[in-house]
Legacy VTK file of the C-alpha trace (Angstrom):
# vtk DataFile Version 3.0
C-alpha trace
ASCII
DATASET POLYDATA
POINTS 750 float
-27.299 22.023 28.524
-25.452 22.276 25.206
-26.731 20.352 22.191
-25.053 22.322 19.420
-23.352 20.312 16.665
-19.610 19.946 17.075
-16.687 19.563 14.714
-15.286 16.158 13.837
-11.782 16.111 15.290
-9.093 13.463 14.962
-5.844 13.231 16.901
-2.727 11.095 16.677
-1.764 8.397 19.139
0.303 11.124 20.880
-2.901 13.231 21.245
-1.713 15.757 18.675
-4.280 17.309 16.337
-4.361 15.699 12.892
-7.367 17.534 11.521
-10.858 18.848 12.124
-14.021 19.313 10.097
-16.305 22.296 10.683
-19.580 21.559 12.510
-22.889 21.257 10.657
-23.922 24.774 11.698
-20.767 26.280 10.199
-19.022 26.829 13.539
-15.588 25.713 14.642
-16.782 24.075 17.851
-14.650 21.175 19.082
-16.160 18.278 21.068
-16.111 18.777 24.826
-12.739 18.561 26.528
-12.978 18.353 30.311
-9.240 18.838 30.856
-8.626 22.599 30.827
-5.038 23.838 31.109
-3.921 25.328 34.413
-2.608 28.510 32.776
-5.890 29.257 31.086
-7.932 28.408 34.190
-5.816 30.796 36.268
-6.159 33.606 33.704
-9.902 33.041 33.390
-10.553 33.123 37.137
-8.389 36.240 37.658
-10.227 38.038 34.888
-13.810 36.842 35.300
-14.389 35.416 38.762
-11.701 35.585 41.476
-14.030 34.115 44.096
-15.231 31.255 41.917
-14.296 28.536 44.404
-16.036 30.348 47.303
-19.503 31.290 45.986
-22.597 29.081 45.454
-23.060 30.132 41.810
-23.552 33.857 42.237
-21.557 36.584 44.009
-23.737 39.044 46.023
-20.919 41.584 46.320
-20.385 41.654 42.561
-24.117 41.955 41.947
-24.416 44.975 44.305
-21.424 46.665 42.657
-22.932 46.036 39.227
-26.312 47.526 40.254
-24.635 50.693 41.619
-22.534 51.053 38.494
-25.504 50.604 36.166
-27.709 53.062 38.130
-24.948 55.624 38.023
-24.465 55.125 34.239
-28.177 55.048 33.499
-27.829 51.789 31.515
-26.518 48.246 31.864
-22.753 48.642 31.850
-21.715 45.857 34.195
-23.174 42.416 34.719
-21.505 41.106 37.847
-22.003 37.559 36.554
-19.975 34.658 37.864
-18.551 32.025 35.538
-21.418 29.756 36.586
-23.967 32.404 35.591
-22.184 32.914 32.288
-22.465 29.182 31.603
-26.227 29.421 32.213
-26.441 32.420 29.898
-24.483 30.602 27.147
-26.742 27.551 27.432
-29.811 29.815 27.029
-28.358 31.450 23.884
-27.688 34.862 25.441
-31.196 36.269 26.084
-31.669 40.044 26.528
-30.050 41.437 29.647
-32.828 42.302 32.140
-33.062 42.082 35.891
-35.695 39.361 35.520
-33.277 37.326 33.374
-30.601 37.927 35.993
-32.813 36.379 38.678
-33.356 33.339 36.461
-29.604 33.031 35.939
-28.967 33.124 39.689
-31.512 30.352 40.369
-30.242 28.147 37.565
-26.607 28.847 38.480
-27.278 27.682 42.046
-28.806 24.473 40.740
-25.812 23.951 38.424
-23.407 24.351 41.343
-25.294 21.630 43.231
-25.156 19.278 40.255
-21.664 19.814 38.806
-18.179 20.162 40.205
-16.312 23.472 39.926
-13.928 21.816 37.447
-16.795 20.753 35.172
-18.330 24.242 35.272
-15.042 25.756 34.079
-14.969 23.088 31.373
-18.518 24.007 30.267
-17.507 27.653 30.030
-14.261 26.950 28.149
-15.939 24.624 25.650
-18.830 26.965 24.786
-17.537 30.526 25.110
-17.769 32.636 21.902
-14.449 33.723 20.420
-15.541 35.878 17.527
-16.546 34.993 14.017
-17.455 31.304 13.793
-15.089 30.177 16.547
-16.607 28.682 19.692
-14.732 27.237 22.657
-11.164 27.347 23.926
-9.868 24.405 21.883
-10.993 25.790 18.530
-9.871 29.322 19.474
-6.412 28.119 20.482
-5.882 26.483 17.097
-7.509 29.275 15.085
-5.617 32.115 16.735
-2.338 30.514 17.841
-2.124 27.298 15.788
-1.510 25.029 18.775
-3.355 23.313 21.581
-4.324 25.148 24.798
-1.781 23.091 26.771
1.023 24.629 24.702
-0.046 28.279 25.069
2.136 30.863 26.769
0.877 33.059 29.621
0.239 35.921 27.190
-1.704 33.675 24.822
-3.731 32.131 27.648
-4.538 35.632 28.931
-5.688 36.695 25.455
-8.108 33.794 25.218
-9.351 34.381 28.766
-10.450 37.959 28.000
-11.622 37.472 24.414
-15.128 36.032 25.144
-15.856 39.095 27.310
-16.723 41.040 24.154
-16.343 38.755 21.152
-18.432 40.885 18.810
-16.241 43.913 19.390
-12.776 42.669 20.275
-11.227 39.861 18.289
-7.937 39.355 16.456
-7.653 41.627 13.441
-9.726 44.487 14.878
-9.332 46.823 17.833
-5.838 45.500 18.432
-4.927 48.171 20.966
-8.009 47.596 23.115
-7.320 43.870 23.138
-3.650 44.463 23.928
-4.444 46.797 26.852
-6.943 44.339 28.333
-4.509 41.484 28.047
-1.650 43.457 29.600
-3.862 44.566 32.510
-4.574 40.913 33.220
-0.869 40.029 32.972
-0.050 42.873 35.353
-2.597 41.470 37.808
-0.995 38.050 37.572
2.371 39.655 38.292
1.060 41.658 41.265
-0.347 38.495 42.772
2.987 36.689 42.212
1.364 34.145 39.900
4.038 34.946 37.320
7.518 36.359 37.965
8.975 39.569 36.604
10.843 37.935 33.720
7.730 36.091 32.566
5.721 39.301 32.840
8.288 41.335 30.874
8.436 38.766 28.117
4.663 38.246 28.038
3.730 41.896 27.474
6.105 41.961 24.496
4.210 39.189 22.714
2.064 40.368 19.816
-1.671 39.986 19.566
-2.671 37.576 16.745
-3.555 39.551 13.639
-5.461 36.864 11.735
-6.917 33.435 12.205
-4.928 30.350 11.223
-6.276 27.410 9.275
-7.021 24.373 11.423
-4.243 21.794 10.745
-5.184 19.203 8.116
-2.399 16.633 8.422
-4.527 13.622 7.418
-7.481 15.179 5.549
-8.575 11.989 3.793
-8.520 9.938 6.983
-10.587 12.704 8.588
-13.185 12.387 5.815
-13.265 8.623 6.283
-13.715 8.803 10.048
-16.354 11.532 9.761
-18.602 9.128 7.847
-19.219 7.117 11.022
-18.087 9.473 13.803
-19.375 12.877 12.798
-19.055 15.501 15.508
-16.813 13.348 17.706
-13.256 13.543 18.948
-11.491 10.407 17.700
-8.036 9.315 18.742
-6.364 7.445 15.892
-3.412 5.071 15.734
-1.492 7.428 13.416
2.060 8.294 14.443
2.123 12.111 14.316
5.823 12.490 13.558
5.910 9.722 10.949
2.785 11.145 9.291
4.438 14.555 8.947
7.499 12.926 7.345
5.396 10.825 4.976
3.409 13.916 3.989
6.670 15.622 3.113
7.750 12.603 1.033
4.421 12.660 -0.837
4.802 16.396 -1.485
8.379 16.080 -2.724
7.553 13.275 -5.151
4.394 15.069 -6.326
6.463 18.074 -7.340
8.672 15.788 -9.438
5.957 13.540 -10.879
3.640 16.428 -11.784
6.260 17.562 -14.317
5.308 14.398 -16.226
1.595 15.127 -15.684
1.285 12.454 -12.983
-0.766 14.139 -10.283
-1.984 11.606 -7.743
-0.515 9.156 -5.245
-1.467 7.350 -2.051
0.612 5.920 0.801
-0.458 3.545 3.577
1.788 2.344 6.424
0.709 -0.474 8.744
2.171 -1.824 11.981
2.290 -5.605 11.524
2.081 -6.539 15.218
-0.925 -4.350 16.079
-2.398 -4.242 12.554
-2.904 -0.512 13.054
-2.462 2.284 10.532
0.459 4.530 11.480
0.506 6.761 8.375
-2.283 7.530 5.914
-1.907 9.684 2.801
-5.077 9.358 0.749
-3.825 11.572 -2.067
-0.956 13.825 -3.052
-1.101 17.589 -2.327
-2.430 18.239 -5.813
-5.124 20.628 -7.054
-8.903 20.434 -7.044
-8.745 20.050 -10.824
-6.858 16.795 -10.282
-9.201 15.442 -7.566
-7.101 16.304 -4.512
-10.044 15.490 -2.227
-10.453 11.919 -3.521
-9.208 9.268 -1.092
-7.535 6.729 -3.402
-6.575 4.186 -0.729
-9.891 2.335 -1.059
-10.434 2.971 -4.765
-10.143 -0.096 -7.057
-7.379 0.181 -9.664
-5.863 -2.276 -12.145
-3.410 -4.488 -10.264
-0.689 -4.944 -12.888
1.790 -7.480 -11.489
1.128 -6.799 -7.820
-0.820 -10.071 -7.326
2.021 -12.310 -8.556
3.374 -13.036 -5.035
0.006 -14.500 -4.041
0.071 -16.894 -7.026
3.656 -17.862 -6.198
2.749 -18.436 -2.532
-0.356 -20.413 -3.465
1.631 -22.738 -5.744
4.258 -23.290 -3.036
1.485 -23.934 -0.535
-0.208 -26.381 -2.913
3.035 -28.239 -3.650
2.992 -27.386 -7.373
6.427 -25.758 -7.533
9.607 -25.241 -5.548
11.362 -21.859 -5.419
13.816 -22.777 -8.200
11.526 -24.872 -10.402
12.072 -23.917 -14.042
9.061 -22.148 -15.565
8.700 -21.734 -19.363
9.466 -18.246 -20.667
8.737 -18.396 -24.389
6.448 -16.520 -26.817
2.940 -17.533 -25.849
-0.545 -17.092 -27.229
-3.580 -18.623 -25.581
-6.618 -18.110 -27.777
-6.625 -14.375 -28.512
-4.614 -13.616 -25.364
-0.919 -12.950 -26.003
1.029 -11.907 -22.895
4.461 -10.326 -23.209
7.304 -9.651 -20.804
7.901 -6.002 -20.024
11.303 -6.093 -21.762
9.867 -8.174 -24.639
12.666 -10.728 -24.233
12.484 -14.448 -23.507
14.744 -16.651 -21.404
13.343 -20.015 -22.485
13.005 -21.148 -18.867
13.601 -19.348 -15.569
13.503 -20.406 -11.895
10.145 -19.574 -10.347
11.640 -17.244 -7.730
13.509 -15.280 -10.423
10.353 -15.096 -12.500
8.751 -13.470 -9.449
11.629 -11.174 -8.486
12.021 -10.031 -12.115
8.228 -9.848 -12.532
8.192 -11.773 -15.794
4.722 -11.916 -17.313
4.871 -15.047 -19.454
6.101 -17.343 -16.634
3.344 -15.889 -14.435
0.710 -16.752 -17.054
2.223 -20.226 -17.503
2.114 -20.728 -13.731
-1.504 -19.582 -13.530
-2.403 -21.828 -16.456
-0.854 -24.756 -14.578
-2.358 -23.819 -11.210
-5.811 -22.857 -12.437
-7.593 -19.515 -12.418
-10.389 -20.933 -10.264
-7.950 -22.015 -7.548
-6.132 -18.656 -7.409
-9.471 -16.846 -7.432
-10.537 -18.961 -4.454
-7.360 -18.010 -2.553
-7.974 -14.302 -3.254
-11.599 -14.607 -2.103
-10.473 -16.172 1.166
-8.102 -13.221 1.627
-11.093 -10.890 1.121
-9.896 -8.888 -1.852
-13.089 -6.867 -1.942
-12.675 -5.464 -5.466
-12.090 -8.890 -7.027
-15.810 -9.600 -6.961
-16.521 -11.268 -10.299
-16.281 -14.995 -11.169
-12.915 -16.456 -12.135
-14.040 -16.906 -15.758
-14.526 -13.161 -16.053
-10.811 -12.546 -15.468
-9.244 -15.575 -17.129
-5.452 -15.725 -17.271
-5.249 -11.905 -17.315
-6.063 -12.065 -13.593
-2.354 -12.242 -12.845
-1.346 -9.358 -15.147
-3.806 -6.631 -14.202
-7.070 -8.036 -15.518
-8.522 -7.553 -12.031
-8.790 -4.485 -9.833
-7.796 -4.090 -6.210
-7.066 -1.267 -3.800
-4.164 -0.249 -1.614
-5.991 -1.113 1.615
-6.566 -4.762 0.633
-3.043 -5.221 -0.700
-1.380 -3.815 2.405
-3.596 -5.760 4.809
-2.773 -9.064 3.072
0.958 -8.407 2.981
0.614 -7.672 6.711
-1.272 -10.944 7.195
1.625 -12.820 5.561
4.145 -11.069 7.806
2.079 -11.554 10.943
1.500 -15.242 10.209
5.255 -15.849 10.003
5.816 -13.843 13.205
3.084 -15.652 15.131
4.330 -19.032 13.961
7.808 -18.143 15.167
6.378 -17.162 18.576
3.862 -19.984 19.091
4.537 -22.693 16.466
0.896 -22.318 15.501
-1.605 -20.214 13.589
-4.371 -17.785 14.573
-7.868 -18.173 13.174
-8.380 -14.473 12.349
-4.965 -13.677 10.872
-6.411 -12.250 7.638
-8.367 -9.571 9.489
-9.206 -5.953 8.730
-6.670 -3.413 10.046
-7.803 -0.396 12.067
-6.957 3.280 12.416
-8.628 3.662 15.836
-6.227 3.940 18.764
-8.449 2.160 21.285
-9.356 -0.786 19.071
-7.403 -3.974 19.762
-7.316 -6.462 16.902
-8.586 -9.914 17.820
-6.417 -12.417 15.956
-8.724 -15.233 17.023
-7.892 -18.551 18.608
-4.604 -20.374 18.269
-4.745 -23.556 16.203
-2.404 -26.052 14.589
-3.843 -25.865 11.067
-3.028 -23.099 8.599
-5.681 -20.571 7.580
-4.966 -20.140 3.876
-1.193 -20.387 3.357
1.291 -22.241 5.503
4.034 -20.179 7.149
6.789 -21.787 5.079
5.176 -20.803 1.770
4.813 -17.228 2.974
8.397 -17.123 4.205
9.758 -18.503 0.924
7.667 -15.960 -0.988
9.224 -13.130 1.011
12.670 -14.646 0.488
12.104 -14.351 -3.259
10.730 -10.811 -2.993
13.771 -9.735 -0.987
15.852 -10.302 -4.120
13.900 -7.825 -6.262
16.262 -5.256 -7.789
15.812 -1.891 -6.182
15.335 1.338 -8.179
18.200 3.535 -9.357
20.478 4.508 -6.527
19.705 1.379 -4.481
21.383 -1.332 -6.582
24.093 -2.126 -4.011
21.845 -1.938 -0.961
22.701 -5.473 0.225
26.361 -4.546 0.724
25.671 -2.004 3.453
25.292 -3.103 7.055
22.692 -0.424 7.699
20.474 -1.522 4.811
16.977 -2.769 5.490
15.941 -6.231 4.357
12.607 -5.663 2.656
10.364 -8.030 0.728
8.763 -5.855 -1.927
6.957 -5.982 -5.241
5.973 -3.457 -7.873
3.214 -3.481 -10.449
2.349 -1.496 -13.567
-1.076 -1.662 -15.198
-1.750 -1.822 -18.922
-1.395 1.541 -20.614
0.825 2.899 -17.821
-2.201 3.997 -15.768
-1.287 2.619 -12.343
2.043 2.139 -10.614
2.219 0.067 -7.416
4.829 -0.770 -4.814
4.176 -2.787 -1.661
6.925 -3.800 0.758
7.140 -5.461 4.150
9.554 -6.102 6.958
8.919 -8.091 10.098
7.312 -5.028 11.712
5.920 -2.741 9.007
4.130 -2.815 5.669
4.250 0.143 3.283
1.986 0.418 0.249
2.213 3.040 -2.504
0.031 3.789 -5.514
0.935 6.406 -8.141
-1.077 7.524 -11.161
-3.847 9.863 -12.203
-7.209 9.701 -10.480
-8.976 10.092 -13.823
-7.160 7.013 -15.193
-5.009 8.824 -17.753
-1.859 6.860 -18.567
1.536 8.495 -18.840
4.882 7.349 -20.285
7.217 6.441 -17.438
4.357 5.641 -15.052
6.037 2.385 -14.040
6.045 0.863 -10.562
9.802 0.582 -10.145
10.374 4.150 -11.405
7.593 6.082 -9.650
6.138 4.082 -6.750
9.255 2.230 -5.536
11.295 5.395 -4.767
8.446 6.592 -2.532
8.312 3.168 -0.863
11.992 3.235 0.071
11.871 6.870 1.190
9.120 5.870 3.640
11.037 2.800 4.853
14.013 5.080 5.514
11.848 6.871 8.113
10.820 3.655 9.877
12.860 1.853 12.539
15.041 -0.941 11.227
13.567 -4.445 11.503
15.231 -7.815 11.738
14.449 -10.302 8.991
11.819 -12.991 9.524
12.749 -16.169 11.349
12.446 -19.198 9.099
9.567 -21.512 10.172
11.697 -24.649 10.149
8.940 -26.746 11.762
6.943 -26.221 8.580
9.918 -26.972 6.333
11.921 -29.986 5.263
15.332 -30.301 3.617
15.407 -32.140 0.298
17.825 -32.642 -2.580
16.982 -30.435 -5.524
18.299 -30.687 -9.054
20.665 -27.732 -9.433
19.825 -27.088 -13.081
16.073 -27.635 -13.113
15.060 -26.671 -9.567
12.801 -29.754 -9.331
13.149 -32.442 -6.693
16.224 -34.439 -7.668
16.023 -37.902 -9.189
18.758 -40.536 -9.238
19.932 -39.371 -12.645
20.234 -35.669 -11.778
23.892 -34.804 -12.205
24.309 -31.862 -9.840
22.217 -31.683 -6.684
21.949 -29.358 -3.737
20.099 -29.472 -0.439
17.358 -26.897 0.092
14.740 -26.092 2.728
11.273 -26.244 1.211
7.757 -26.228 2.635
6.459 -29.656 3.623
3.814 -29.366 0.919
6.697 -29.124 -1.584
7.214 -32.869 -1.133
4.200 -33.253 -3.441
5.961 -31.395 -6.251
7.062 -33.264 -9.366
10.488 -34.843 -9.753
12.871 -33.439 -12.342
11.563 -34.113 -15.891
14.535 -32.569 -17.706
17.284 -35.082 -17.008
17.628 -38.200 -19.087
20.218 -40.911 -19.395
21.959 -40.917 -22.760
24.494 -43.316 -24.302
27.858 -41.971 -25.493
30.957 -43.396 -27.069
34.130 -43.788 -24.992
35.313 -40.276 -25.920
31.877 -38.921 -24.979
31.672 -36.965 -28.233
28.724 -38.700 -29.890
25.502 -40.374 -28.952
25.543 -44.061 -29.817
23.439 -47.171 -29.518
23.989 -50.868 -30.059
23.530 -50.457 -33.800
26.948 -48.792 -34.024
28.753 -49.517 -30.739
29.445 -52.549 -28.605
27.449 -52.553 -25.387
30.551 -52.744 -23.223
31.971 -49.622 -24.901
28.894 -47.469 -24.323
29.153 -44.815 -21.599
25.958 -43.860 -19.783
25.630 -40.240 -18.716
22.954 -37.987 -17.226
22.115 -35.019 -19.456
20.029 -31.891 -18.870
17.708 -31.612 -21.885
15.020 -28.971 -22.419
12.223 -29.315 -24.975
13.217 -27.768 -28.326
11.261 -24.525 -28.023
12.512 -23.872 -24.466
16.005 -24.833 -25.526
15.919 -22.382 -28.450
15.631 -19.369 -26.113
17.381 -20.840 -23.084
20.742 -21.358 -24.781
20.827 -17.680 -25.831
20.710 -16.603 -22.175
22.736 -19.532 -20.797
25.965 -19.985 -22.785
27.024 -22.934 -20.598
23.966 -24.935 -21.648
25.067 -28.061 -23.525
22.804 -29.441 -26.209
22.626 -33.169 -26.742
25.657 -34.509 -28.666
25.031 -35.611 -32.235
24.542 -39.256 -33.066
27.462 -41.064 -34.589
26.916 -41.133 -38.337
26.973 -44.949 -38.456
24.187 -45.261 -35.870
20.557 -45.937 -36.638
18.833 -42.957 -34.946
15.684 -43.105 -32.920
12.688 -41.145 -34.076
11.884 -39.150 -30.963
9.919 -35.940 -31.473
12.454 -33.104 -31.677
10.614 -30.309 -33.497
8.309 -27.650 -32.043
6.588 -24.612 -33.515
7.701 -21.212 -32.202
5.302 -19.305 -34.487
2.504 -19.948 -34.847
2.429 -21.844 -31.555
-1.030 -22.015 -30.007
-3.109 -19.677 -32.185
-4.662 -20.828 -35.471
-5.906 -17.483 -36.795
-3.335 -15.182 -38.401
-4.144 -11.703 -39.705
-2.109 -10.282 -42.582
-1.638 -6.537 -42.100
-0.826 -4.198 -44.972
2.205 -1.919 -45.201
2.168 1.738 -46.285
2.128 0.663 -49.963
-1.003 -1.442 -49.427
1.044 -4.639 -49.847
0.291 -7.573 -47.589
3.094 -8.502 -45.179
4.607 -11.978 -45.090
3.822 -14.587 -42.480
7.084 -15.664 -40.849
6.870 -19.312 -39.830
9.402 -20.425 -37.220
10.268 -23.757 -35.568
12.927 -25.054 -33.179
14.802 -28.341 -33.632
16.867 -30.122 -30.997
19.606 -30.802 -33.569
21.157 -27.546 -34.729
22.527 -29.258 -37.855
19.141 -30.575 -38.931
17.690 -29.833 -42.369
13.958 -29.150 -42.352
11.550 -29.417 -45.305
8.434 -27.174 -45.361
5.042 -27.907 -46.918
1.925 -25.769 -47.199
-0.836 -28.321 -47.565
0.788 -30.671 -50.109
2.907 -27.958 -51.740
6.642 -28.004 -51.054
7.778 -24.505 -49.958
11.522 -24.953 -49.345
14.076 -26.137 -46.816
16.013 -24.516 -43.950
19.286 -25.350 -42.191
20.204 -24.196 -38.639
17.900 -21.140 -38.644
14.449 -22.492 -39.265
12.354 -19.557 -40.445
10.293 -19.369 -43.640
8.352 -16.424 -45.062
5.125 -17.175 -46.932
2.313 -15.015 -48.262
-0.720 -17.203 -48.830
-4.173 -15.983 -49.730
-6.907 -15.974 -47.105
-8.088 -19.441 -46.188
-7.246 -22.498 -44.088
-3.934 -24.347 -44.521
-1.951 -27.188 -42.990
1.720 -26.446 -42.366
3.956 -29.510 -42.187
7.660 -29.510 -41.285
9.766 -32.680 -41.740
13.414 -33.284 -40.812
15.869 -35.525 -42.677
14.985 -38.436 -40.376
11.323 -38.255 -41.205
10.248 -36.669 -37.903
7.477 -34.194 -38.628
5.194 -31.694 -36.937
2.020 -30.127 -38.362
-0.238 -27.199 -37.536
-3.483 -25.973 -39.032
-3.792 -22.200 -39.536
-6.420 -19.815 -40.886
-5.202 -16.745 -42.791
-7.419 -13.670 -42.453
-7.062 -10.298 -44.110
LINES 1 751
750 0 1 2 3 4 5 6 7 8 9 10 11 12 13 14 15 16 17 18 19 20 21 22 23 24 25 26 27 28 29 30 31 32 33 34 35 36 37 38 39 40 41 42 43 44 45 46 47 48 49 50 51 52 53 54 55 56 57 58 59 60 61 62 63 64 65 66 67 68 69 70 71 72 73 74 75 76 77 78 79 80 81 82 83 84 85 86 87 88 89 90 91 92 93 94 95 96 97 98 99 100 101 102 103 104 105 106 107 108 109 110 111 112 113 114 115 116 117 118 119 120 121 122 123 124 125 126 127 128 129 130 131 132 133 134 135 136 137 138 139 140 141 142 143 144 145 146 147 148 149 150 151 152 153 154 155 156 157 158 159 160 161 162 163 164 165 166 167 168 169 170 171 172 173 174 175 176 177 178 179 180 181 182 183 184 185 186 187 188 189 190 191 192 193 194 195 196 197 198 199 200 201 202 203 204 205 206 207 208 209 210 211 212 213 214 215 216 217 218 219 220 221 222 223 224 225 226 227 228 229 230 231 232 233 234 235 236 237 238 239 240 241 242 243 244 245 246 247 248 249 250 251 252 253 254 255 256 257 258 259 260 261 262 263 264 265 266 267 268 269 270 271 272 273 274 275 276 277 278 279 280 281 282 283 284 285 286 287 288 289 290 291 292 293 294 295 296 297 298 299 300 301 302 303 304 305 306 307 308 309 310 311 312 313 314 315 316 317 318 319 320 321 322 323 324 325 326 327 328 329 330 331 332 333 334 335 336 337 338 339 340 341 342 343 344 345 346 347 348 349 350 351 352 353 354 355 356 357 358 359 360 361 362 363 364 365 366 367 368 369 370 371 372 373 374 375 376 377 378 379 380 381 382 383 384 385 386 387 388 389 390 391 392 393 394 395 396 397 398 399 400 401 402 403 404 405 406 407 408 409 410 411 412 413 414 415 416 417 418 419 420 421 422 423 424 425 426 427 428 429 430 431 432 433 434 435 436 437 438 439 440 441 442 443 444 445 446 447 448 449 450 451 452 453 454 455 456 457 458 459 460 461 462 463 464 465 466 467 468 469 470 471 472 473 474 475 476 477 478 479 480 481 482 483 484 485 486 487 488 489 490 491 492 493 494 495 496 497 498 499 500 501 502 503 504 505 506 507 508 509 510 511 512 513 514 515 516 517 518 519 520 521 522 523 524 525 526 527 528 529 530 531 532 533 534 535 536 537 538 539 540 541 542 543 544 545 546 547 548 549 550 551 552 553 554 555 556 557 558 559 560 561 562 563 564 565 566 567 568 569 570 571 572 573 574 575 576 577 578 579 580 581 582 583 584 585 586 587 588 589 590 591 592 593 594 595 596 597 598 599 600 601 602 603 604 605 606 607 608 609 610 611 612 613 614 615 616 617 618 619 620 621 622 623 624 625 626 627 628 629 630 631 632 633 634 635 636 637 638 639 640 641 642 643 644 645 646 647 648 649 650 651 652 653 654 655 656 657 658 659 660 661 662 663 664 665 666 667 668 669 670 671 672 673 674 675 676 677 678 679 680 681 682 683 684 685 686 687 688 689 690 691 692 693 694 695 696 697 698 699 700 701 702 703 704 705 706 707 708 709 710 711 712 713 714 715 716 717 718 719 720 721 722 723 724 725 726 727 728 729 730 731 732 733 734 735 736 737 738 739 740 741 742 743 744 745 746 747 748 749
């Protein structure tokens, strides 16, 4: 009977309105709702058709009265139509009122009564009655005129909407207020006379004002509405969104927008996922910004530079592959690979750092060193298996920059994969197994149940232990200002979280997870403009923790001990301990960690009885030599490591009477891996010097420098030398007093 286009409407899991989109014909006409409130039904029947439940579709008495009244007035003043007849008239687009049309209505109304229940006929009327302007149907009218659903209307409001379709072109909110008020009050008086409402309700109802203007339809999740409308236009869709949480998250987004916009940062996005159901429970596609700053753009699915946000997946992959343990030392030294020269955010170097600290502190150089060791192809393969949709080019396209923002991803993919990690650990704890479809797509539809696939013994991509150990490392990330001492409070939430900042301060990320929830945040400008201070920990992380404060507290993950094994680890190096490791500690690692390398940094050295000098049989009797295990880093790592670790002990000097071995003990700091050096000019058009720098394991060593065959000078303790050669190719050679040398070929360019 009714084929008019309807509005796209979405509701929360509590059936509360989240938003609606106007129908194609420009009308606010909600999809059919068969459940009509009792208050409204009572008001409608008392006003339009008291004998509705007793007639076959038409009321002969009303028709006779209408004919008499019209003859007396000399024109059509009264219709005498039942609700059923009015439904027929609405379905036929209100043809001219003639007696012939009335006969048609009666016949069709009788047929409708035979086909439909009385309840459905009331529903047809309520869903298609005109309410003035471009408002059609009770549901749309209730929101437009009273800003709430029909079930929440008072008696006075229900009465207003019952009488309004009687003359929508003449009487509607904003015009003819007194006529509308009198009609409404007459109906309320009738309800009181019939004891449908009591005297107190009646007295209060007639004091309620008539609505003076239409309200805007609520738009609580406008970007989710746009997304759903692409595939469900004109339908009523119940989503998985938590209405009350969504309102709180909207307020958080608004509050931070007001602060960030002062620094010309105008856009943000927030996504909250329930780990167990893999359903979206809050969705903010953009901040409440202006049209000028693309407020209508849904950023959640838009690819943006990842910054450091992919580092946990590299860390997890290397644990899973048995390449590292959580405390394995990773080089953190100035690095240049071809023309690529990564730097740490703070532009400092620690020489070597445990892998888990490199992750929790988001150090760039250790991440590049780890990727170089692991292989870009292998990490790219892991990311493809996890279905990072925006990482769609070959591994060679990204190179080592893949781990520092050389690739693009989106908030949806990041959050879903953090949720897959969390869910895998949870499922393993519950079943001691894995599910085949763990890395699945989340949903925002209430009725959709995620199929996690079949249970199996083998892992999908990562084993549960590697994921758990990754989260253990991410739990130690320092929180933003105001949260530094969070771990000391009993009420604090244990959260595994990571931030990221893209090159040029264009994108700030923060993604965090507990056992039950994942929260993802992106902050930046939709047009890609970078801003000073647009850093993950400063802009995105505060939003992340504000959202977590609104979520129920979760327990921490249960360790998957069946996927773990306890081994002895070298305390200083973090590698699996060897017999000569001095200090050891027991640690739970993933079973795949048994494939990791044994400690390469401990060596047995020979000392005199006082243990002050290194000796050998050339200067000491064999029975007087003391053997001792010593933690020794390569010279270039040692150079930076001892600055950050004052307890680090360098190798003792050899006794002067000993014949020393000629082990390699020199390494270039600059230039290290590159062979092309450009000489910039200063403001006076003078070429700057090239500062050559090496590290030596013996701090007392004297080094002799040569450029090709030309002697350039010597250095003691601090081994730096400034040169200013002409453009061309040279061989730099550095020799110590024992004849140990190191060489490097360089090309000087202007």
